[in-house]
DRENTORKOL-3810 file (N, C-alpha, C; in nm, 4 decimals):
REM DRENTORKOL-3810
@n.u->1.1846; n.v->-2.7367; n.w->-0.4225; ca.u->1.1662; ca.v->-2.6443; ca.w->-0.5338; c.u->1.1971; c.v->-2.5027; c.w->-0.4859
@n.u->1.2765; n.v->-2.4328; n.w->-0.5602; ca.u->1.3129; ca.v->-2.2960; ca.w->-0.5246; c.u->1.1912; c.v->-2.2046; c.w->-0.5351
@n.u->1.1875; n.v->-2.1035; n.w->-0.4481; ca.u->1.0787; ca.v->-2.0069; ca.w->-0.4545; c.u->1.0883; c.v->-1.9267; c.w->-0.5836
@n.u->0.9740; n.v->-1.8960; n.w->-0.6380; ca.u->0.9638; ca.v->-1.8187; ca.w->-0.7616; c.u->0.8972; c.v->-1.6876; c.w->-0.7271
@n.u->0.9512; n.v->-1.5781; n.w->-0.7782; ca.u->0.8909; ca.v->-1.4469; ca.w->-0.7544; c.u->0.7701; c.v->-1.4311; c.w->-0.8459
@n.u->0.6533; n.v->-1.4160; n.w->-0.7855; ca.u->0.5286; ca.v->-1.3978; ca.w->-0.8599; c.u->0.5130; c.v->-1.2486; c.w->-0.8890
@n.u->0.4947; n.v->-1.2140; n.w->-1.0162; ca.u->0.4747; ca.v->-1.0741; ca.w->-1.0547; c.u->0.3278; c.v->-1.0341; c.w->-1.0537
@n.u->0.2403; n.v->-1.1289; n.w->-1.0855; ca.u->0.0964; ca.v->-1.0993; ca.w->-1.0941; c.u->0.0195; c.v->-1.2215; c.w->-1.0467
@n.u->-0.0816; n.v->-1.1988; n.w->-0.9624; ca.u->-0.1684; ca.v->-1.3067; ca.w->-0.9173; c.u->-0.3100; c.v->-1.2793; c.w->-0.9657
@n.u->-0.3710; n.v->-1.3816; n.w->-1.0231; ca.u->-0.5104; ca.v->-1.3753; ca.w->-1.0664; c.u->-0.5891; c.v->-1.4664; c.w->-0.9732
@n.u->-0.6758; n.v->-1.4089; n.w->-0.8923; ca.u->-0.7556; ca.v->-1.4869; ca.w->-0.7990; c.u->-0.8918; c.v->-1.5138; c.w->-0.8613
@n.u->-0.9073; n.v->-1.6331; n.w->-0.9198; ca.u->-1.0322; ca.v->-1.6714; ca.w->-0.9843; c.u->-1.1039; c.v->-1.7794; c.w->-0.9031
@n.u->-1.0734; n.v->-1.7879; n.w->-0.7735; ca.u->-1.1388; ca.v->-1.8870; ca.w->-0.6887; c.u->-1.2846; c.v->-1.8492; c.w->-0.6658
@n.u->-1.3721; n.v->-1.9443; n.w->-0.6901; ca.u->-1.5161; ca.v->-1.9339; ca.w->-0.6626; c.u->-1.5876; c.v->-1.8229; c.w->-0.7377
@n.u->-1.5178; n.v->-1.7359; n.w->-0.8028; ca.u->-1.5848; ca.v->-1.6240; ca.w->-0.8689; c.u->-1.6160; c.v->-1.6523; c.w->-1.0155
@n.u->-1.5436; n.v->-1.7410; n.w->-1.0758; ca.u->-1.5620; ca.v->-1.7694; ca.w->-1.2183; c.u->-1.5765; c.v->-1.9193; c.w->-1.2393
@n.u->-1.6783; n.v->-1.9590; n.w->-1.3147; ca.u->-1.6898; ca.v->-2.1000; ca.w->-1.3520; c.u->-1.5978; c.v->-2.1298; c.w->-1.4685
@n.u->-1.5712; n.v->-2.2564; n.w->-1.4882; ca.u->-1.4865; ca.v->-2.2984; ca.w->-1.5990; c.u->-1.5536; c.v->-2.2585; c.w->-1.7303
@n.u->-1.4923; n.v->-2.1988; n.w->-1.8286; ca.u->-1.3486; ca.v->-2.1787; ca.w->-1.8469; c.u->-1.3005; c.v->-2.0398; c.w->-1.8051
@n.u->-1.3723; n.v->-1.9724; n.w->-1.7173; ca.u->-1.3359; ca.v->-1.8376; ca.w->-1.6757; c.u->-1.1926; c.v->-1.8211; c.w->-1.6283
@n.u->-1.1441; n.v->-1.9069; n.w->-1.5365; ca.u->-1.0055; ca.v->-1.8915; ca.w->-1.4911; c.u->-0.9043; c.v->-1.9022; c.w->-1.6054
@n.u->-0.9267; n.v->-1.9955; n.w->-1.6980; ca.u->-0.8358; ca.v->-2.0089; ca.w->-1.8126; c.u->-0.8396; c.v->-1.8836; c.w->-1.8985
@n.u->-0.9562; n.v->-1.8270; n.w->-1.9192; ca.u->-0.9681; ca.v->-1.7047; ca.w->-1.9992; c.u->-0.8941; c.v->-1.5886; c.w->-1.9318
@n.u->-0.8994; n.v->-1.5842; n.w->-1.7996; ca.u->-0.8245; ca.v->-1.4815; ca.w->-1.7249; c.u->-0.6741; c.v->-1.4982; c.w->-1.7452
@n.u->-0.6263; n.v->-1.6226; n.w->-1.7423; ca.u->-0.4838; ca.v->-1.6500; ca.w->-1.7637; c.u->-0.4426; c.v->-1.6117; c.w->-1.9051
@n.u->-0.5228; n.v->-1.6485; n.w->-2.0033; ca.u->-0.4916; ca.v->-1.6152; ca.w->-2.1423; c.u->-0.4820; c.v->-1.4640; c.w->-2.1596
@n.u->-0.5752; n.v->-1.3923; n.w->-2.1025; ca.u->-0.5741; ca.v->-1.2462; ca.w->-2.1103; c.u->-0.4476; c.v->-1.1887; c.w->-2.0468
@n.u->-0.4093; n.v->-1.2402; n.w->-1.9305; ca.u->-0.2892; ca.v->-1.1906; ca.w->-1.8624; c.u->-0.1642; c.v->-1.2184; c.w->-1.9452
@n.u->-0.1542; n.v->-1.3392; n.w->-2.0015; ca.u->-0.0377; ca.v->-1.3732; ca.w->-2.0842; c.u->-0.0283; c.v->-1.2775; c.w->-2.2029
@n.u->-0.1416; n.v->-1.2462; n.w->-2.2640; ca.u->-0.1416; ca.v->-1.1564; ca.w->-2.3797; c.u->-0.1017; c.v->-1.0141; c.w->-2.3420
@n.u->-0.1390; n.v->-0.9697; n.w->-2.2221; ca.u->-0.1203; ca.v->-0.8296; ca.w->-2.1849; c.u->0.0064; c.v->-0.7984; c.w->-2.1058
@n.u->0.0714; n.v->-0.8988; n.w->-2.0510; ca.u->0.1905; ca.v->-0.8756; ca.w->-1.9691; c.u->0.3173; c.v->-0.8786; c.w->-2.0541
@n.u->0.4238; n.v->-0.8263; n.w->-1.9972; ca.u->0.5548; ca.v->-0.8235; ca.w->-2.0635; c.u->0.6190; c.v->-0.9619; c.w->-2.0600
@n.u->0.7045; n.v->-0.9893; n.w->-2.1572; ca.u->0.7823; ca.v->-1.1131; ca.w->-2.1572; c.u->0.8639; c.v->-1.1185; c.w->-2.0282
@n.u->0.8659; n.v->-1.2361; n.w->-1.9664; ca.u->0.9375; ca.v->-1.2550; ca.w->-1.8408; c.u->0.8491; c.v->-1.2464; c.w->-1.7176
@n.u->0.7243; n.v->-1.2012; n.w->-1.7349; ca.u->0.6320; ca.v->-1.1893; ca.w->-1.6222; c.u->0.5907; c.v->-1.3281; c.w->-1.5738
@n.u->0.5952; n.v->-1.3474; n.w->-1.4417; ca.u->0.5507; ca.v->-1.4718; ca.w->-1.3800; c.u->0.4108; c.v->-1.4480; c.w->-1.3231
@n.u->0.3173; n.v->-1.5310; n.w->-1.3665; ca.u->0.1763; ca.v->-1.5144; ca.w->-1.3315; c.u->0.1295; c.v->-1.6361; c.w->-1.2534
@n.u->0.0609; n.v->-1.6105; n.w->-1.1428; ca.u->-0.0006; ca.v->-1.7179; ca.w->-1.0656; c.u->-0.1513; c.v->-1.7079; c.w->-1.0829
@n.u->-0.2129; n.v->-1.8179; n.w->-1.1221; ca.u->-0.3580; ca.v->-1.8273; ca.w->-1.1344; c.u->-0.4086; c.v->-1.9128; c.w->-1.0200
@n.u->-0.5023; n.v->-1.8596; n.w->-0.9417; ca.u->-0.5660; ca.v->-1.9342; ca.w->-0.8346; c.u->-0.7062; c.v->-1.9696; c.w->-0.8811
@n.u->-0.7408; n.v->-2.0982; n.w->-0.8758; ca.u->-0.8708; ca.v->-2.1426; ca.w->-0.9245; c.u->-0.9253; c.v->-2.2540; c.w->-0.8365
@n.u->-1.0541; n.v->-2.2473; n.w->-0.8068; ca.u->-1.1194; ca.v->-2.3552; ca.w->-0.7327; c.u->-1.1729; c.v->-2.4626; c.w->-0.8281
@n.u->-1.1564; n.v->-2.4415; n.w->-0.9585; ca.u->-1.1999; ca.v->-2.5368; ca.w->-1.0612; c.u->-1.0881; c.v->-2.6372; c.w->-1.0891
@n.u->-1.1107; n.v->-2.7646; n.w->-1.0549; ca.u->-1.0073; ca.v->-2.8666; ca.w->-1.0774; c.u->-0.9712; c.v->-2.8770; c.w->-1.2253
@n.u->-1.0692; n.v->-2.8590; n.w->-1.3150; ca.u->-1.0426; ca.v->-2.8681; ca.w->-1.4589; c.u->-0.9352; c.v->-2.7691; c.w->-1.5040
@n.u->-0.9248; n.v->-2.6562; n.w->-1.4347; ca.u->-0.8240; ca.v->-2.5563; ca.w->-1.4702; c.u->-0.6826; c.v->-2.6115; c.w->-1.4514
@n.u->-0.6661; n.v->-2.7036; n.w->-1.3566; ca.u->-0.5335; ca.v->-2.7619; ca.w->-1.3319; c.u->-0.4866; c.v->-2.8472; c.w->-1.4494
@n.u->-0.5800; n.v->-2.8831; n.w->-1.5377; ca.u->-0.5469; ca.v->-2.9580; ca.w->-1.6589; c.u->-0.5475; c.v->-2.8659; c.w->-1.7803
@n.u->-0.6525; n.v->-2.7845; n.w->-1.7936; ca.u->-0.6672; ca.v->-2.7022; ca.w->-1.9145; c.u->-0.5622; c.v->-2.5912; c.w->-1.9233
@n.u->-0.5244; n.v->-2.5315; n.w->-1.8106; ca.u->-0.4237; ca.v->-2.4240; ca.w->-1.8146; c.u->-0.2877; c.v->-2.4765; c.w->-1.8615
@n.u->-0.2353; n.v->-2.5864; n.w->-1.8033; ca.u->-0.1081; ca.v->-2.6394; ca.w->-1.8542; c.u->-0.1144; c.v->-2.6796; c.w->-2.0014
@n.u->-0.2279; n.v->-2.7354; n.w->-2.0445; ca.u->-0.2416; ca.v->-2.7722; ca.w->-2.1860; c.u->-0.2342; c.v->-2.6483; c.w->-2.2742
@n.u->-0.3043; n.v->-2.5420; n.w->-2.2347; ca.u->-0.3022; ca.v->-2.4200; ca.w->-2.3149; c.u->-0.1624; c.v->-2.3577; c.w->-2.3150
@n.u->-0.0971; n.v->-2.3544; n.w->-2.1994; ca.u->0.0376; ca.v->-2.2969; ca.w->-2.1911; c.u->0.1334; c.v->-2.3699; c.w->-2.2848
@n.u->0.1260; n.v->-2.5022; n.w->-2.2878; ca.u->0.2122; ca.v->-2.5806; ca.w->-2.3762; c.u->0.1829; c.v->-2.5480; c.w->-2.5226
@n.u->0.0554; n.v->-2.5450; n.w->-2.5570; ca.u->0.0151; ca.v->-2.5149; ca.w->-2.6946; c.u->0.0581; c.v->-2.3743; c.w->-2.7370
@n.u->0.0541; n.v->-2.2798; n.w->-2.6427; ca.u->0.0879; ca.v->-2.1405; ca.w->-2.6718; c.u->0.2382; c.v->-2.1131; c.w->-2.6632
@n.u->0.3167; n.v->-2.2134; n.w->-2.6226; ca.u->0.4611; ca.v->-2.1956; ca.w->-2.6141; c.u->0.5060; c.v->-2.1154; c.w->-2.4934
@n.u->0.4257; n.v->-2.1171; n.w->-2.3890; ca.u->0.4607; ca.v->-2.0467; ca.w->-2.2655; c.u->0.5145; c.v->-2.1476; c.w->-2.1647
@n.u->0.5787; n.v->-2.0987; n.w->-2.0594; ca.u->0.6435; ca.v->-2.1876; ca.w->-1.9624; c.u->0.5541; c.v->-2.2140; c.w->-1.8422
@n.u->0.5267; n.v->-2.3403; n.w->-1.8157; ca.u->0.4567; ca.v->-2.3810; ca.w->-1.6943; c.u->0.5620; c.v->-2.4031; c.w->-1.5864
@n.u->0.5489; n.v->-2.3322; n.w->-1.4765; ca.u->0.6455; ca.v->-2.3470; ca.w->-1.3671; c.u->0.5982; c.v->-2.4531; c.w->-1.2685
@n.u->0.4708; n.v->-2.4471; n.w->-1.2288; ca.u->0.4190; ca.v->-2.5501; ca.w->-1.1383; c.u->0.2665; c.v->-2.5461; c.w->-1.1325
@n.u->0.2116; n.v->-2.6617; n.w->-1.0947; ca.u->0.0694; ca.v->-2.6765; ca.w->-1.0641; c.u->0.0649; c.v->-2.7399; c.w->-0.9264
@n.u->-0.0082; n.v->-2.6779; n.w->-0.8349; ca.u->-0.0081; ca.v->-2.7253; ca.w->-0.6977; c.u->-0.1475; c.v->-2.7108; c.w->-0.6369
@n.u->-0.1933; n.v->-2.8164; n.w->-0.5704; ca.u->-0.3198; ca.v->-2.8085; ca.w->-0.4980; c.u->-0.2913; c.v->-2.7527; c.w->-0.3593
@n.u->-0.3709; n.v->-2.6548; n.w->-0.3183; ca.u->-0.3494; ca.v->-2.5875; ca.w->-0.1899; c.u->-0.4823; c.v->-2.5768; c.w->-0.1153
@n.u->-0.5199; n.v->-2.6789; n.w->-0.0424; ca.u->-0.6369; ca.v->-2.6719; ca.w->0.0443; c.u->-0.7646; c.v->-2.6212; c.w->-0.0196
@n.u->-0.8129; n.v->-2.6888; n.w->-0.1212; ca.u->-0.9398; ca.v->-2.6528; ca.w->-0.1816; c.u->-0.9310; c.v->-2.5676; c.w->-0.3072
@n.u->-0.8122; n.v->-2.5330; n.w->-0.3479; ca.u->-0.7964; ca.v->-2.4600; ca.w->-0.4743; c.u->-0.6633; c.v->-2.4983; c.w->-0.5380
@n.u->-0.6464; n.v->-2.4561; n.w->-0.6613; ca.u->-0.5263; ca.v->-2.4873; ca.w->-0.7389; c.u->-0.4465; c.v->-2.3602; c.w->-0.7637
@n.u->-0.3153; n.v->-2.3726; n.w->-0.7577; ca.u->-0.2235; ca.v->-2.2647; ca.w->-0.7932; c.u->-0.1471; c.v->-2.3094; c.w->-0.9169
@n.u->-0.1646; n.v->-2.2343; n.w->-1.0253; ca.u->-0.0937; ca.v->-2.2614; ca.w->-1.1498; c.u->-0.0020; c.v->-2.1434; c.w->-1.1752
@n.u->0.1277; n.v->-2.1693; n.w->-1.1824; ca.u->0.2257; ca.v->-2.0611; ca.w->-1.2010; c.u->0.2901; c.v->-2.0779; c.w->-1.3386
@n.u->0.2902; n.v->-1.9691; n.w->-1.4132; ca.u->0.3430; ca.v->-1.9716; ca.w->-1.5503; c.u->0.4272; c.v->-1.8471; c.w->-1.5762
@n.u->0.5150; n.v->-1.8584; n.w->-1.6738; ca.u->0.5984; ca.v->-1.7441; ca.w->-1.7140; c.u->0.5755; c.v->-1.7162; c.w->-1.8617
@n.u->0.5530; n.v->-1.5888; n.w->-1.8929; ca.u->0.5394; ca.v->-1.5489; ca.w->-2.0326; c.u->0.6795; c.v->-1.5460; c.w->-2.0930
@n.u->0.7003; n.v->-1.6270; n.w->-2.1967; ca.u->0.8331; ca.v->-1.6358; ca.w->-2.2574; c.u->0.8379; c.v->-1.5825; c.w->-2.4013
@n.u->0.7220; n.v->-1.5547; n.w->-2.4573; ca.u->0.7218; ca.v->-1.4976; ca.w->-2.5938; c.u->0.5995; c.v->-1.4127; c.w->-2.6147
END
């Protein structure tokens, strides 16, 4: 997989319980410019499911979901 340039990282590991990380992602998608690539870091496994579901429903682009040693990295691009 080609490297993707991350424009904004939201570190929600251990600091926010579910659905906090998803709410942080939703807020970032609403506030960032079209074309912004956002990485959400979450220690909540449920976020690895709920974030992609929300992105699909909202018409945004999911780039990848990856487990990285005790946390999840969800990368998305704002497309509209």
